[in-house]
C-alpha positions as CSV (number, residue, x, y, z in Angstrom):
1,M,-27.0,-17.6,-21.2
2,K,-27.7,-20.6,-23.4
3,V,-24.6,-22.2,-24.9
4,G,-26.3,-25.3,-26.4
5,D,-24.4,-28.5,-26.9
6,L,-21.1,-28.6,-25.0
7,S,-19.7,-30.9,-27.6
8,K,-19.0,-27.8,-29.8
9,F,-16.3,-26.7,-27.3
10,K,-12.8,-28.1,-27.4
11,C,-11.7,-26.2,-24.4
12,V,-13.0,-25.0,-21.0
13,V,-11.2,-22.2,-19.2
14,F,-11.7,-21.7,-15.5
15,D,-10.9,-18.8,-13.1
16,F,-9.6,-19.9,-9.7
17,G,-10.6,-17.4,-7.0
18,F,-14.4,-17.4,-6.3
19,T,-15.0,-19.8,-9.2
20,L,-13.1,-23.0,-8.6
21,S,-12.6,-22.1,-4.9
22,S,-14.2,-19.4,-2.8
23,D,-12.1,-20.3,0.2
24,L,-9.8,-17.7,1.7
25,Y,-6.0,-17.8,1.6
26,F,-4.0,-17.7,4.8
27,K,-6.9,-19.0,6.8
28,V,-4.7,-20.6,9.5
29,S,-4.5,-18.1,12.3
30,P,-1.5,-18.3,14.7
31,P,-2.4,-18.4,18.4
32,E,0.1,-15.6,19.1
33,C,-1.6,-13.3,16.7
34,P,-5.4,-13.2,17.2
35,E,-5.6,-10.2,14.8
36,W,-4.1,-12.2,12.0
37,H,-6.9,-12.0,9.5
38,D,-7.6,-8.3,10.2
39,I,-3.9,-7.5,9.7
40,I,-3.8,-9.3,6.4
41,Q,-7.0,-7.7,5.2
42,E,-6.0,-4.2,6.2
43,H,-2.3,-4.2,5.1
44,V,-2.4,-6.5,2.2
45,F,-5.7,-7.2,0.5
46,A,-7.2,-3.7,1.1
47,N,-4.0,-2.2,-0.3
48,R,-4.6,-2.2,-4.0
49,P,-1.1,-1.2,-5.1
50,V,0.4,-4.0,-3.0
51,C,-2.1,-6.5,-4.4
52,R,-1.3,-5.4,-8.0
53,M,2.4,-5.6,-7.5
54,W,2.0,-9.1,-5.9
55,M,-0.1,-10.4,-8.7
56,T,2.4,-9.2,-11.3
57,N,5.4,-10.5,-9.4
58,T,6.9,-7.2,-8.4
59,L,6.4,-8.4,-4.9
60,G,6.7,-12.0,-3.6
61,L,5.3,-13.9,-0.7
62,R,8.4,-13.1,1.4
63,D,7.8,-9.3,0.8
64,I,4.2,-9.7,1.9
65,A,5.4,-11.7,5.0
66,A,7.6,-8.8,5.9
67,I,4.7,-6.4,5.7
68,V,2.6,-8.6,7.9
69,S,5.5,-9.2,10.3
70,D,5.7,-5.4,11.1
71,H,2.1,-5.6,12.4
72,A,1.8,-9.1,13.8
73,N,4.8,-9.1,16.3
74,M,6.1,-12.3,14.6
75,D,9.3,-12.8,12.7
76,I,9.2,-13.1,8.9
77,S,10.0,-16.8,8.8
78,A,7.1,-17.6,11.2
79,V,4.7,-15.4,9.2
80,L,5.9,-17.1,6.0
81,E,5.4,-20.5,7.4
82,T,1.9,-19.7,8.7
83,M,0.8,-18.1,5.4
84,E,1.9,-21.1,3.4
85,L,0.2,-23.4,5.9
86,G,-3.1,-21.5,5.4
87,C,-3.0,-22.2,1.6
88,R,-2.5,-26.0,1.7
89,D,-6.0,-27.2,2.5
90,L,-8.5,-25.0,0.6
91,D,-12.1,-25.9,0.0
92,F,-13.3,-26.1,-3.6
93,N,-16.7,-25.3,-5.2
94,E,-17.5,-29.0,-5.9
95,A,-19.9,-28.4,-8.8
96,V,-17.3,-26.4,-10.8
97,L,-14.4,-28.8,-9.9
98,N,-16.5,-31.9,-10.8
99,F,-17.5,-30.2,-14.1
100,A,-13.9,-29.5,-14.9
101,L,-12.8,-33.0,-14.2
102,A,-15.7,-34.4,-16.2
103,Q,-15.0,-32.3,-19.2
104,R,-11.4,-33.3,-19.2
105,S,-12.3,-37.0,-18.9
106,Q,-14.5,-36.5,-22.0
107,G,-11.5,-35.3,-24.0
108,K,-11.8,-31.5,-23.7
109,R,-8.8,-29.5,-22.8
110,T,-9.0,-27.6,-19.6
111,A,-7.1,-24.6,-18.3
112,I,-7.0,-22.4,-15.2
113,V,-6.3,-18.8,-16.0
114,T,-6.0,-16.7,-12.9
115,A,-4.9,-13.3,-11.7
116,N,-3.1,-14.5,-8.7
117,M,0.1,-14.4,-6.6
118,D,3.2,-16.5,-6.4
119,V,1.7,-18.4,-3.5
120,F,-0.8,-19.9,-5.9
121,S,1.9,-21.5,-8.1
122,D,4.2,-22.3,-5.3
123,V,1.8,-23.7,-2.7
124,V,-1.8,-23.9,-3.8
125,V,-1.1,-25.8,-7.1
126,P,1.1,-28.5,-5.7
127,S,-0.8,-28.9,-2.5
128,H,-4.0,-29.6,-4.3
129,R,-2.4,-31.3,-7.3
130,L,-4.1,-28.9,-9.7
131,D,-1.4,-29.6,-12.3
132,E,-2.6,-33.2,-12.5
133,K,-6.3,-32.1,-12.9
134,F,-5.9,-29.4,-15.5
135,D,-4.0,-29.4,-18.8
136,V,-2.6,-25.9,-18.4
137,I,-2.4,-23.4,-15.5
138,I,-1.6,-19.7,-16.3
139,N,-1.0,-17.5,-13.3
140,S,-0.6,-13.7,-13.7
141,S,2.3,-13.7,-11.3
142,D,4.3,-16.0,-13.5
143,Y,4.0,-13.7,-16.5
144,G,4.1,-10.2,-14.8
145,E,0.7,-9.5,-16.4
146,N,-2.8,-9.6,-14.8
147,D,-4.9,-8.6,-17.9
148,K,-6.8,-11.8,-18.8
149,R,-6.8,-10.7,-22.5
150,A,-3.1,-11.2,-22.5
151,L,-3.2,-14.4,-20.5
152,W,-6.0,-16.3,-22.3
153,P,-4.1,-16.5,-25.6
154,I,-1.1,-17.9,-23.7
155,A,-3.3,-20.7,-22.4
156,F,-4.7,-21.4,-25.9
157,K,-1.2,-21.6,-27.4
158,A,-0.1,-24.1,-24.7
159,L,-3.3,-26.2,-25.3
160,G,-2.7,-26.5,-29.1
161,D,-3.0,-24.7,-32.4
162,D,-6.6,-25.7,-32.7
163,I,-7.7,-23.9,-29.5
164,H,-9.1,-20.4,-29.8
165,Y,-11.9,-18.2,-28.4
166,G,-14.4,-19.5,-30.9
167,N,-14.3,-23.1,-29.5
168,S,-13.7,-22.2,-25.8
169,L,-16.0,-21.7,-22.9
170,L,-15.0,-19.6,-19.9
171,I,-16.3,-20.2,-16.4
172,E,-15.6,-17.1,-14.2
173,D,-17.1,-15.0,-11.4
174,G,-18.0,-11.3,-11.9
175,S,-19.1,-9.7,-15.1
176,K,-15.9,-8.1,-16.4
177,E,-14.0,-11.1,-17.7
178,P,-16.9,-13.0,-19.1
179,E,-17.9,-9.9,-21.1
180,L,-14.3,-9.5,-22.3
181,F,-14.1,-13.2,-23.3
182,R,-17.4,-12.9,-25.3
183,G,-16.1,-9.7,-26.9
184,C,-13.1,-11.7,-28.1
185,G,-15.4,-14.3,-29.7
186,G,-15.7,-16.8,-27.0
187,F,-18.6,-18.1,-24.8
188,A,-18.7,-17.5,-21.1
189,Y,-20.7,-18.2,-18.0
190,E,-20.7,-15.8,-15.0
191,Y,-20.3,-18.0,-11.9
192,T,-22.0,-17.0,-8.7
193,N,-22.5,-20.2,-6.7
194,D,-22.7,-24.0,-7.2
195,E,-26.5,-24.1,-7.0
196,S,-26.9,-21.6,-9.8
197,F,-24.2,-23.3,-11.8
198,L,-25.9,-26.7,-11.6
199,R,-29.2,-25.1,-12.5
200,W,-27.6,-23.5,-15.6
201,L,-26.1,-26.8,-16.6
202,D,-29.5,-28.5,-16.2
203,E,-31.7,-25.8,-17.9
204,D,-29.5,-24.0,-20.4
205,V,-26.9,-26.6,-21.6
206,L,-27.9,-29.5,-23.8
């Protein structure tokens, strides 16, 4: 997808999971629970209703810790501490992060708009100082809404009256949200990996 000169954009919006970072949450495995990752996958991430309720703040991290505790033979406080620890040192997709920082340094406004959980706002953001690197961060859990079509306008409003779809570029994995963003009048790039992203910047962006 050719977008031409980036100078026509006043804003760049980034997704978080599998765009800014492809690292896994809760990656610290407690020695007393070797099945840690399997338990979380089976009883949390593979359970769509639980994930949906978590991303819209019907459930919180303590509720999730209680679910994991039932299967991990650990008390809730230990599970909670381990889960938080596993979100404090995430790896980032450097090409995307560096692009975001460069665009902001050039005067463009930048936002993270993510369908995520309370642990993102409470642990990931402060641990990685994302609030110092992006102008606005919108997390579905903070708004009880995980439809990006409802969240993007919230980011635009926070960034200024002159920001809208027509002068914004979205960087996000998957095809659904980029297509929705384009359908609203914006421009979007479907992220897959850093190598392809850098090639796109080199070949398709002036």
